[in-house]
N, CA and C atoms of all chains as a GROMACS GRO file, in nm:
protein
  486
    1UNK      N    1   0.187  -2.214   4.604
    1UNK     CA    2   0.065  -2.158   4.545
    1UNK      C    3  -0.028  -2.268   4.496
    2UNK      N    4  -0.155  -2.236   4.498
    2UNK     CA    5  -0.253  -2.335   4.450
    2UNK      C    6  -0.309  -2.291   4.314
    3UNK      N    7  -0.301  -2.380   4.219
    3UNK     CA    8  -0.354  -2.352   4.086
    3UNK      C    9  -0.473  -2.444   4.059
    4UNK      N   10  -0.572  -2.391   3.988
    4UNK     CA   11  -0.681  -2.476   3.941
    4UNK      C   12  -0.651  -2.513   3.796
    5UNK      N   13  -0.633  -2.640   3.771
    5UNK     CA   14  -0.606  -2.686   3.635
    5UNK      C   15  -0.733  -2.750   3.581
    6UNK      N   16  -0.780  -2.700   3.467
    6UNK     CA   17  -0.901  -2.756   3.408
    6UNK      C   18  -0.862  -2.848   3.294
    7UNK      N   19  -0.923  -2.964   3.289
    7UNK     CA   20  -0.893  -3.058   3.184
    7UNK      C   21  -1.021  -3.102   3.115
    8UNK      N   22  -1.017  -3.098   2.986
    8UNK     CA   23  -1.133  -3.140   2.908
    8UNK      C   24  -1.092  -3.267   2.835
    9UNK      N   25  -1.165  -3.375   2.855
    9UNK     CA   26  -1.134  -3.503   2.789
    9UNK      C   27  -1.252  -3.539   2.700
   10UNK      N   28  -1.229  -3.546   2.570
   10UNK     CA   29  -1.338  -3.575   2.476
   10UNK      C   30  -1.307  -3.701   2.396
   11UNK      N   31  -1.411  -3.776   2.356
   11UNK     CA   32  -1.387  -3.891   2.268
   11UNK      C   33  -1.334  -3.841   2.133
   12UNK      N   34  -1.247  -3.917   2.070
   12UNK     CA   35  -1.192  -3.880   1.940
   12UNK      C   36  -1.304  -3.859   1.838
   13UNK      N   37  -1.283  -3.762   1.747
   13UNK     CA   38  -1.386  -3.727   1.648
   13UNK      C   39  -1.428  -3.846   1.562
   14UNK      N   40  -1.331  -3.934   1.532
   14UNK     CA   41  -1.360  -4.044   1.440
   14UNK      C   42  -1.438  -4.158   1.505
   15UNK      N   43  -1.444  -4.157   1.638
   15UNK     CA   44  -1.511  -4.267   1.707
   15UNK      C   45  -1.657  -4.234   1.732
   16UNK      N   46  -1.740  -4.337   1.734
   16UNK     CA   47  -1.881  -4.322   1.768
   16UNK      C   48  -1.891  -4.287   1.918
   17UNK      N   49  -1.981  -4.195   1.950
   17UNK     CA   50  -2.001  -4.158   2.090
   17UNK      C   51  -2.145  -4.195   2.128
   18UNK      N   52  -2.167  -4.316   2.179
   18UNK     CA   53  -2.305  -4.365   2.202
   18UNK      C   54  -2.381  -4.278   2.302
   19UNK      N   55  -2.310  -4.226   2.404
   19UNK     CA   56  -2.376  -4.140   2.503
   19UNK      C   57  -2.428  -4.012   2.437
   20UNK      N   58  -2.345  -3.955   2.351
   20UNK     CA   59  -2.386  -3.834   2.278
   20UNK      C   60  -2.503  -3.861   2.186
   21UNK      N   61  -2.499  -3.976   2.117
   21UNK     CA   62  -2.609  -4.011   2.025
   21UNK      C   63  -2.739  -4.027   2.102
   22UNK      N   64  -2.731  -4.089   2.222
   22UNK     CA   65  -2.852  -4.108   2.304
   22UNK      C   66  -2.909  -3.973   2.346
   23UNK      N   67  -2.822  -3.882   2.388
   23UNK     CA   68  -2.867  -3.749   2.430
   23UNK      C   69  -2.927  -3.673   2.312
   24UNK      N   70  -2.867  -3.687   2.194
   24UNK     CA   71  -2.920  -3.619   2.077
   24UNK      C   72  -3.061  -3.670   2.047
   25UNK      N   73  -3.081  -3.802   2.056
   25UNK     CA   74  -3.215  -3.859   2.037
   25UNK      C   75  -3.314  -3.801   2.137
   26UNK      N   76  -3.271  -3.792   2.262
   26UNK     CA   77  -3.357  -3.737   2.367
   26UNK      C   78  -3.395  -3.593   2.339
   27UNK      N   79  -3.297  -3.513   2.296
   27UNK     CA   80  -3.325  -3.372   2.269
   27UNK      C   81  -3.419  -3.357   2.151
   28UNK      N   82  -3.402  -3.443   2.050
   28UNK     CA   83  -3.491  -3.433   1.934
   28UNK      C   84  -3.632  -3.475   1.971
   29UNK      N   85  -3.645  -3.573   2.059
   29UNK     CA   86  -3.778  -3.612   2.109
   29UNK      C   87  -3.844  -3.499   2.186
   30UNK      N   88  -3.762  -3.415   2.250
   30UNK     CA   89  -3.814  -3.302   2.326
   30UNK      C   90  -3.848  -3.183   2.235
   31UNK      N   91  -3.825  -3.198   2.105
   31UNK     CA   92  -3.863  -3.093   2.011
   31UNK      C   93  -3.750  -3.001   1.968
   32UNK      N   94  -3.628  -3.029   2.012
   32UNK     CA   95  -3.515  -2.945   1.969
   32UNK      C   96  -3.453  -3.006   1.843
   33UNK      N   97  -3.518  -2.979   1.728
   33UNK     CA   98  -3.477  -3.044   1.604
   33UNK      C   99  -3.350  -2.986   1.544
   34UNK      N  100  -3.312  -2.865   1.584
   34UNK     CA  101  -3.197  -2.802   1.519
   34UNK      C  102  -3.062  -2.836   1.582
   35UNK      N  103  -3.060  -2.939   1.667
   35UNK     CA  104  -2.932  -2.986   1.720
   35UNK      C  105  -2.889  -3.105   1.636
   36UNK      N  106  -2.776  -3.090   1.566
   36UNK     CA  107  -2.740  -3.194   1.469
   36UNK      C  108  -2.633  -3.290   1.519
   37UNK      N  109  -2.564  -3.256   1.626
   37UNK     CA  110  -2.468  -3.351   1.680
   37UNK      C  111  -2.439  -3.320   1.826
   38UNK      N  112  -2.419  -3.423   1.905
   38UNK     CA  113  -2.385  -3.406   2.046
   38UNK      C  114  -2.268  -3.499   2.077
   39UNK      N  115  -2.167  -3.445   2.142
   39UNK     CA  116  -2.058  -3.530   2.190
   39UNK      C  117  -2.036  -3.501   2.338
   40UNK      N  118  -2.018  -3.607   2.415
   40UNK     CA  119  -2.006  -3.590   2.560
   40UNK      C  120  -1.871  -3.641   2.608
   41UNK      N  121  -1.804  -3.557   2.684
   41UNK     CA  122  -1.677  -3.596   2.742
   41UNK      C  123  -1.675  -3.562   2.890
   42UNK      N  124  -1.556  -3.562   2.947
   42UNK     CA  125  -1.544  -3.532   3.088
   42UNK      C  126  -1.476  -3.397   3.108
   43UNK      N  127  -1.510  -3.332   3.217
   43UNK     CA  128  -1.440  -3.211   3.255
   43UNK      C  129  -1.384  -3.235   3.395
   44UNK      N  130  -1.255  -3.219   3.411
   44UNK     CA  131  -1.192  -3.249   3.539
   44UNK      C  132  -1.122  -3.124   3.591
   45UNK      N  133  -1.156  -3.081   3.712
   45UNK     CA  134  -1.086  -2.970   3.777
   45UNK      C  135  -0.991  -3.027   3.880
   46UNK      N  136  -0.862  -2.996   3.864
   46UNK     CA  137  -0.763  -3.041   3.962
   46UNK      C  138  -0.714  -2.920   4.040
   47UNK      N  139  -0.702  -2.934   4.171
   47UNK     CA  140  -0.642  -2.829   4.253
   47UNK      C  141  -0.499  -2.873   4.282
   48UNK      N  142  -0.404  -2.803   4.225
   48UNK     CA  143  -0.264  -2.847   4.232
   48UNK      C  144  -0.180  -2.747   4.310
   49UNK      N  145  -0.101  -2.797   4.404
   49UNK     CA  146  -0.006  -2.711   4.475
   49UNK      C  147   0.127  -2.715   4.400
   50UNK      N  148   0.172  -2.599   4.351
   50UNK     CA  149   0.296  -2.596   4.275
   50UNK      C  150   0.359  -2.459   4.287
   51UNK      N  151   0.489  -2.451   4.253
   51UNK     CA  152   0.560  -2.324   4.264
   51UNK      C  153   0.525  -2.231   4.148
   52UNK      N  154   0.500  -2.287   4.033
   52UNK     CA  155   0.473  -2.203   3.916
   52UNK      C  156   0.363  -2.265   3.832
   53UNK      N  157   0.312  -2.184   3.740
   53UNK     CA  158   0.210  -2.230   3.647
   53UNK      C  159   0.261  -2.350   3.567
   54UNK      N  160   0.388  -2.342   3.524
   54UNK     CA  161   0.446  -2.447   3.442
   54UNK      C  162   0.451  -2.580   3.520
   55UNK      N  163   0.490  -2.570   3.649
   55UNK     CA  164   0.499  -2.691   3.731
   55UNK      C  165   0.360  -2.752   3.749
   56UNK      N  166   0.258  -2.667   3.769
   56UNK     CA  167   0.121  -2.716   3.784
   56UNK      C  168   0.075  -2.787   3.657
   57UNK      N  169   0.110  -2.726   3.543
   57UNK     CA  170   0.074  -2.783   3.414
   57UNK      C  171   0.142  -2.919   3.395
   58UNK      N  172   0.269  -2.927   3.433
   58UNK     CA  173   0.344  -3.053   3.419
   58UNK      C  174   0.281  -3.162   3.505
   59UNK      N  175   0.244  -3.127   3.629
   59UNK     CA  176   0.179  -3.224   3.718
   59UNK      C  177   0.049  -3.273   3.657
   60UNK      N  178  -0.030  -3.179   3.605
   60UNK     CA  179  -0.159  -3.216   3.547
   60UNK      C  180  -0.141  -3.304   3.424
   61UNK      N  181  -0.038  -3.274   3.345
   61UNK     CA  182  -0.013  -3.353   3.225
   61UNK      C  183   0.028  -3.495   3.264
   62UNK      N  184   0.111  -3.504   3.367
   62UNK     CA  185   0.152  -3.633   3.422
   62UNK      C  186   0.029  -3.714   3.467
   63UNK      N  187  -0.059  -3.647   3.542
   63UNK     CA  188  -0.181  -3.711   3.590
   63UNK      C  189  -0.265  -3.760   3.473
   64UNK      N  190  -0.273  -3.677   3.369
   64UNK     CA  191  -0.354  -3.713   3.253
   64UNK      C  192  -0.300  -3.840   3.189
   65UNK      N  193  -0.168  -3.844   3.171
   65UNK     CA  194  -0.109  -3.959   3.103
   65UNK      C  195  -0.123  -4.085   3.186
   66UNK      N  196  -0.108  -4.070   3.320
   66UNK     CA  197  -0.110  -4.188   3.405
   66UNK      C  198  -0.249  -4.242   3.430
   67UNK      N  199  -0.347  -4.153   3.441
   67UNK     CA  200  -0.477  -4.201   3.489
   67UNK      C  201  -0.598  -4.144   3.418
   68UNK      N  202  -0.593  -4.016   3.378
   68UNK     CA  203  -0.719  -3.949   3.349
   68UNK      C  204  -0.769  -3.960   3.205
   69UNK      N  205  -0.682  -3.991   3.112
   69UNK     CA  206  -0.728  -3.999   2.974
   69UNK      C  207  -0.671  -4.123   2.907
   70UNK      N  208  -0.749  -4.179   2.818
   70UNK     CA  209  -0.707  -4.294   2.740
   70UNK      C  210  -0.674  -4.245   2.599
   71UNK      N  211  -0.544  -4.233   2.565
   71UNK     CA  212  -0.508  -4.170   2.437
   71UNK      C  213  -0.554  -4.248   2.314
   72UNK      N  214  -0.590  -4.375   2.331
   72UNK     CA  215  -0.640  -4.452   2.218
   72UNK      C  216  -0.779  -4.403   2.175
   73UNK      N  217  -0.857  -4.360   2.274
   73UNK     CA  218  -0.996  -4.323   2.245
   73UNK      C  219  -1.029  -4.176   2.271
   74UNK      N  220  -0.939  -4.106   2.338
   74UNK     CA  221  -0.975  -3.972   2.382
   74UNK      C  222  -0.866  -3.869   2.352
   75UNK      N  223  -0.908  -3.746   2.336
   75UNK     CA  224  -0.813  -3.634   2.329
   75UNK      C  225  -0.836  -3.547   2.452
   76UNK      N  226  -0.730  -3.478   2.496
   76UNK     CA  227  -0.751  -3.388   2.609
   76UNK      C  228  -0.684  -3.254   2.590
   77UNK      N  229  -0.742  -3.155   2.657
   77UNK     CA  230  -0.687  -3.019   2.658
   77UNK      C  231  -0.668  -2.979   2.803
   78UNK      N  232  -0.561  -2.905   2.830
   78UNK     CA  233  -0.539  -2.859   2.968
   78UNK      C  234  -0.530  -2.706   2.969
   79UNK      N  235  -0.598  -2.643   3.064
   79UNK     CA  236  -0.580  -2.499   3.084
   79UNK      C  237  -0.560  -2.472   3.233
   80UNK      N  238  -0.472  -2.378   3.263
   80UNK     CA  239  -0.446  -2.343   3.404
   80UNK      C  240  -0.504  -2.206   3.431
   81UNK      N  241  -0.568  -2.190   3.549
   81UNK     CA  242  -0.613  -2.056   3.587
   81UNK      C  243  -0.573  -2.030   3.731
   82UNK      N  244  -2.657  -2.124   0.971
   82UNK     CA  245  -2.520  -2.141   1.018
   82UNK      C  246  -2.511  -2.246   1.129
   83UNK      N  247  -2.397  -2.308   1.137
   83UNK     CA  248  -2.380  -2.410   1.241
   83UNK      C  249  -2.285  -2.356   1.349
   84UNK      N  250  -2.331  -2.361   1.472
   84UNK     CA  251  -2.248  -2.318   1.584
   84UNK      C  252  -2.213  -2.438   1.671
   85UNK      N  253  -2.093  -2.434   1.727
   85UNK     CA  254  -2.057  -2.536   1.826
   85UNK      C  255  -2.076  -2.472   1.964
   86UNK      N  256  -2.166  -2.527   2.042
   86UNK     CA  257  -2.190  -2.475   2.176
   86UNK      C  258  -2.126  -2.570   2.276
   87UNK      N  259  -2.039  -2.517   2.360
   87UNK     CA  260  -1.972  -2.601   2.459
   87UNK      C  261  -2.038  -2.580   2.594
   88UNK      N  262  -2.068  -2.688   2.661
   88UNK     CA  263  -2.132  -2.678   2.791
   88UNK      C  264  -2.052  -2.755   2.893
   89UNK      N  265  -2.029  -2.690   3.005
   89UNK     CA  266  -1.955  -2.755   3.113
   89UNK      C  267  -2.053  -2.773   3.227
   90UNK      N  268  -2.072  -2.895   3.273
   90UNK     CA  269  -2.165  -2.923   3.382
   90UNK      C  270  -2.084  -2.979   3.498
   91UNK      N  271  -2.082  -2.908   3.611
   91UNK     CA  272  -2.002  -2.953   3.726
   91UNK      C  273  -2.091  -2.973   3.848
   92UNK      N  274  -2.054  -3.069   3.936
   92UNK     CA  275  -2.130  -3.082   4.061
   92UNK      C  276  -2.111  -2.956   4.145
   93UNK      N  277  -2.214  -2.918   4.220
   93UNK     CA  278  -2.206  -2.800   4.305
   93UNK      C  279  -2.090  -2.812   4.404
   94UNK      N  280  -2.028  -2.698   4.434
   94UNK     CA  281  -1.910  -2.697   4.522
   94UNK      C  282  -1.939  -2.757   4.660
   95UNK      N  283  -2.061  -2.736   4.710
   95UNK     CA  284  -2.094  -2.779   4.845
   95UNK      C  285  -2.121  -2.928   4.855
   96UNK      N  286  -2.140  -2.993   4.740
   96UNK     CA  287  -2.173  -3.135   4.744
   96UNK      C  288  -2.048  -3.222   4.733
   97UNK      N  289  -2.052  -3.337   4.795
   97UNK     CA  290  -1.945  -3.434   4.785
   97UNK      C  291  -1.941  -3.487   4.641
   98UNK      N  292  -1.822  -3.505   4.587
   98UNK     CA  293  -1.808  -3.561   4.452
   98UNK      C  294  -1.730  -3.692   4.463
   99UNK      N  295  -1.802  -3.804   4.479
   99UNK     CA  296  -1.735  -3.932   4.506
   99UNK      C  297  -1.640  -3.974   4.393
  100UNK      N  298  -1.678  -3.944   4.267
  100UNK     CA  299  -1.592  -3.980   4.154
  100UNK      C  300  -1.459  -3.904   4.163
  101UNK      N  301  -1.469  -3.775   4.195
  101UNK     CA  302  -1.348  -3.693   4.210
  101UNK      C  303  -1.261  -3.743   4.324
  102UNK      N  304  -1.324  -3.778   4.435
  102UNK     CA  305  -1.249  -3.828   4.551
  102UNK      C  306  -1.175  -3.958   4.516
  103UNK      N  307  -1.242  -4.045   4.440
  103UNK     CA  308  -1.179  -4.171   4.400
  103UNK      C  309  -1.058  -4.145   4.310
  104UNK      N  310  -1.074  -4.052   4.216
  104UNK     CA  311  -0.963  -4.020   4.125
  104UNK      C  312  -0.847  -3.958   4.204
  105UNK      N  313  -0.879  -3.871   4.302
  105UNK     CA  314  -0.774  -3.810   4.383
  105UNK      C  315  -0.696  -3.918   4.457
  106UNK      N  316  -0.769  -4.015   4.514
  106UNK     CA  317  -0.701  -4.127   4.581
  106UNK      C  318  -0.608  -4.201   4.486
  107UNK      N  319  -0.658  -4.227   4.366
  107UNK     CA  320  -0.577  -4.296   4.265
  107UNK      C  321  -0.452  -4.219   4.230
  108UNK      N  322  -0.467  -4.087   4.212
  108UNK     CA  323  -0.351  -4.005   4.176
  108UNK      C  324  -0.248  -4.003   4.288
  109UNK      N  325  -0.297  -3.996   4.412
  109UNK     CA  326  -0.203  -3.994   4.524
  109UNK      C  327  -0.131  -4.128   4.537
  110UNK      N  328  -0.201  -4.238   4.510
  110UNK     CA  329  -0.135  -4.369   4.509
  110UNK      C  330  -0.028  -4.377   4.400
  111UNK      N  331  -0.047  -4.303   4.292
  111UNK     CA  332   0.051  -4.302   4.184
  111UNK      C  333   0.168  -4.208   4.214
  112UNK      N  334   0.165  -4.143   4.328
  112UNK     CA  335   0.278  -4.059   4.368
  112UNK      C  336   0.261  -3.911   4.342
  113UNK      N  337   0.142  -3.869   4.296
  113UNK     CA  338   0.119  -3.726   4.274
  113UNK      C  339   0.058  -3.666   4.400
  114UNK      N  340   0.145  -3.637   4.497
  114UNK     CA  341   0.096  -3.593   4.629
  114UNK      C  342   0.050  -3.448   4.630
  115UNK      N  343   0.090  -3.370   4.533
  115UNK     CA  344   0.056  -3.227   4.539
  115UNK      C  345  -0.078  -3.190   4.475
  116UNK      N  346  -0.160  -3.292   4.449
  116UNK     CA  347  -0.296  -3.264   4.402
  116UNK      C  348  -0.390  -3.270   4.522
  117UNK      N  349  -0.451  -3.157   4.555
  117UNK     CA  350  -0.526  -3.151   4.680
  117UNK      C  351  -0.677  -3.166   4.662
  118UNK      N  352  -0.725  -3.151   4.542
  118UNK     CA  353  -0.868  -3.173   4.521
  118UNK      C  354  -0.896  -3.202   4.375
  119UNK      N  355  -0.992  -3.289   4.350
  119UNK     CA  356  -1.033  -3.322   4.214
  119UNK      C  357  -1.185  -3.319   4.208
  120UNK      N  358  -1.238  -3.253   4.108
  120UNK     CA  359  -1.382  -3.258   4.085
  120UNK      C  360  -1.408  -3.294   3.940
  121UNK      N  361  -1.504  -3.381   3.919
  121UNK     CA  362  -1.528  -3.430   3.784
  121UNK      C  363  -1.670  -3.398   3.740
  122UNK      N  364  -1.680  -3.339   3.622
  122UNK     CA  365  -1.811  -3.307   3.566
  122UNK      C  366  -1.818  -3.353   3.423
  123UNK      N  367  -1.916  -3.303   3.352
  123UNK     CA  368  -1.933  -3.343   3.212
  123UNK      C  369  -1.900  -3.226   3.121
  124UNK      N  370  -1.853  -3.258   3.003
  124UNK     CA  371  -1.835  -3.156   2.901
  124UNK      C  372  -1.916  -3.199   2.780
  125UNK      N  373  -2.006  -3.113   2.734
  125UNK     CA  374  -2.096  -3.151   2.626
  125UNK      C  375  -2.079  -3.053   2.510
  126UNK      N  376  -2.047  -3.104   2.393
  126UNK     CA  377  -2.040  -3.021   2.272
  126UNK      C  378  -2.167  -3.042   2.191
  127UNK      N  379  -2.240  -2.934   2.167
  127UNK     CA  380  -2.360  -2.944   2.085
  127UNK      C  381  -2.335  -2.874   1.952
  128UNK      N  382  -2.378  -2.937   1.843
  128UNK     CA  383  -2.370  -2.872   1.713
  128UNK      C  384  -2.509  -2.821   1.681
  129UNK      N  385  -2.525  -2.690   1.681
  129UNK     CA  386  -2.658  -2.630   1.670
  129UNK      C  387  -2.672  -2.551   1.540
  130UNK      N  388  -2.780  -2.576   1.467
  130UNK     CA  389  -2.809  -2.494   1.350
  130UNK      C  390  -2.895  -2.377   1.392
  131UNK      N  391  -2.846  -2.254   1.373
  131UNK     CA  392  -2.923  -2.138   1.415
  131UNK      C  393  -2.884  -2.018   1.329
  132UNK      N  394  -2.970  -1.914   1.331
  132UNK     CA  395  -2.943  -1.796   1.250
  132UNK      C  396  -2.836  -1.707   1.313
  133UNK      N  397  -2.832  -1.705   1.445
  133UNK     CA  398  -2.737  -1.617   1.511
  133UNK      C  399  -2.679  -1.687   1.634
  134UNK      N  400  -2.573  -1.627   1.685
  134UNK     CA  401  -2.509  -1.678   1.806
  134UNK      C  402  -2.608  -1.682   1.922
  135UNK      N  403  -2.691  -1.576   1.930
  135UNK     CA  404  -2.787  -1.566   2.041
  135UNK      C  405  -2.890  -1.679   2.033
  136UNK      N  406  -2.936  -1.708   1.910
  136UNK     CA  407  -3.034  -1.815   1.893
  136UNK      C  408  -2.973  -1.950   1.931
  137UNK      N  409  -2.847  -1.970   1.893
  137UNK     CA  410  -2.779  -2.096   1.927
  137UNK      C  411  -2.768  -2.110   2.079
  138UNK      N  412  -2.734  -1.998   2.142
  138UNK     CA  413  -2.719  -1.997   2.289
  138UNK      C  414  -2.853  -2.028   2.355
  139UNK      N  415  -2.961  -1.970   2.302
  139UNK     CA  416  -3.094  -1.993   2.359
  139UNK      C  417  -3.133  -2.140   2.346
  140UNK      N  418  -3.105  -2.199   2.229
  140UNK     CA  419  -3.136  -2.341   2.209
  140UNK      C  420  -3.059  -2.427   2.308
  141UNK      N  421  -2.930  -2.395   2.324
  141UNK     CA  422  -2.846  -2.474   2.415
  141UNK      C  423  -2.894  -2.460   2.559
  142UNK      N  424  -2.937  -2.339   2.594
  142UNK     CA  425  -2.985  -2.315   2.730
  142UNK      C  426  -3.113  -2.395   2.755
  143UNK      N  427  -3.199  -2.396   2.654
  143UNK     CA  428  -3.323  -2.472   2.659
  143UNK      C  429  -3.291  -2.621   2.680
  144UNK      N  430  -3.195  -2.672   2.599
  144UNK     CA  431  -3.154  -2.812   2.609
  144UNK      C  432  -3.101  -2.842   2.749
  145UNK      N  433  -3.024  -2.748   2.803
  145UNK     CA  434  -2.965  -2.767   2.935
  145UNK      C  435  -3.074  -2.782   3.039
  146UNK      N  436  -3.173  -2.691   3.031
  146UNK     CA  437  -3.278  -2.692   3.133
  146UNK      C  438  -3.363  -2.817   3.121
  147UNK      N  439  -3.389  -2.860   2.996
  147UNK     CA  440  -3.479  -2.973   2.976
  147UNK      C  441  -3.414  -3.107   3.006
  148UNK      N  442  -3.286  -3.120   2.973
  148UNK     CA  443  -3.228  -3.254   2.978
  148UNK      C  444  -3.089  -3.265   3.037
  149UNK      N  445  -3.004  -3.166   3.010
  149UNK     CA  446  -2.861  -3.191   3.028
  149UNK      C  447  -2.805  -3.163   3.167
  150UNK      N  448  -2.873  -3.083   3.245
  150UNK     CA  449  -2.818  -3.053   3.377
  150UNK      C  450  -2.927  -3.062   3.482
  151UNK      N  451  -2.890  -3.106   3.600
  151UNK     CA  452  -2.982  -3.112   3.713
  151UNK      C  453  -2.949  -2.996   3.807
  152UNK      N  454  -3.031  -2.890   3.808
  152UNK     CA  455  -2.995  -2.768   3.882
  152UNK      C  456  -2.986  -2.789   4.033
  153UNK      N  457  -3.045  -2.897   4.083
  153UNK     CA  458  -3.037  -2.924   4.227
  153UNK      C  459  -2.894  -2.964   4.266
  154UNK      N  460  -2.826  -3.033   4.175
  154UNK     CA  461  -2.694  -3.085   4.210
  154UNK      C  462  -2.581  -3.030   4.125
  155UNK      N  463  -2.614  -2.960   4.017
  155UNK     CA  464  -2.509  -2.920   3.923
  155UNK      C  465  -2.520  -2.774   3.882
  156UNK      N  466  -2.405  -2.718   3.847
  156UNK     CA  467  -2.403  -2.585   3.784
  156UNK      C  468  -2.353  -2.603   3.642
  157UNK      N  469  -2.398  -2.514   3.553
  157UNK     CA  470  -2.345  -2.524   3.417
  157UNK      C  471  -2.306  -2.390   3.359
  158UNK      N  472  -2.210  -2.398   3.265
  158UNK     CA  473  -2.164  -2.280   3.192
  158UNK      C  474  -2.178  -2.310   3.044
  159UNK      N  475  -2.216  -2.210   2.966
  159UNK     CA  476  -2.228  -2.230   2.822
  159UNK      C  477  -2.139  -2.131   2.747
  160UNK      N  478  -2.064  -2.178   2.651
  160UNK     CA  479  -1.989  -2.089   2.563
  160UNK      C  480  -2.014  -2.129   2.417
  161UNK      N  481  -2.025  -2.029   2.331
  161UNK     CA  482  -2.047  -2.056   2.188
  161UNK      C  483  -1.920  -2.022   2.111
  162UNK      N  484  -1.885  -2.106   2.014
  162UNK     CA  485  -1.770  -2.072   1.929
  162UNK      C  486  -1.808  -2.097   1.782
   0.00000   0.00000   0.00000
């Protein structure tokens, strides 16, 4: 079976997010004054062939640890659909 | 009230996603052969001050159209929490 695993990788809350700050500045220049914070991360969709949802999740978690997220600077969430 | 608006911006399905292809190659080199496709997009969290959920959603949609997504190449989804 093929599962779509969605992964959201965001910079840690305590760290400065320069990309988000730049976008917030841009939005405020465009007149959207009521946006008080912007944080930008990555969204990764993996198409995984696995026997079960659990196996797909394990593969995705493995991928995350090996390549897709840097635990020193980022947090990640995984959802399977 | 302050709402957190989450926005997911992904490249259109019909377009090639070179970043995703590169990551897929990397994962396969690491021995994860059962991943058949990877697509990478952006995840943007906006902190919006608004009177209601609908107003927050409207602001986020406005921001998306003005700055955050390129409709020629990307699709986006918005959720408010």
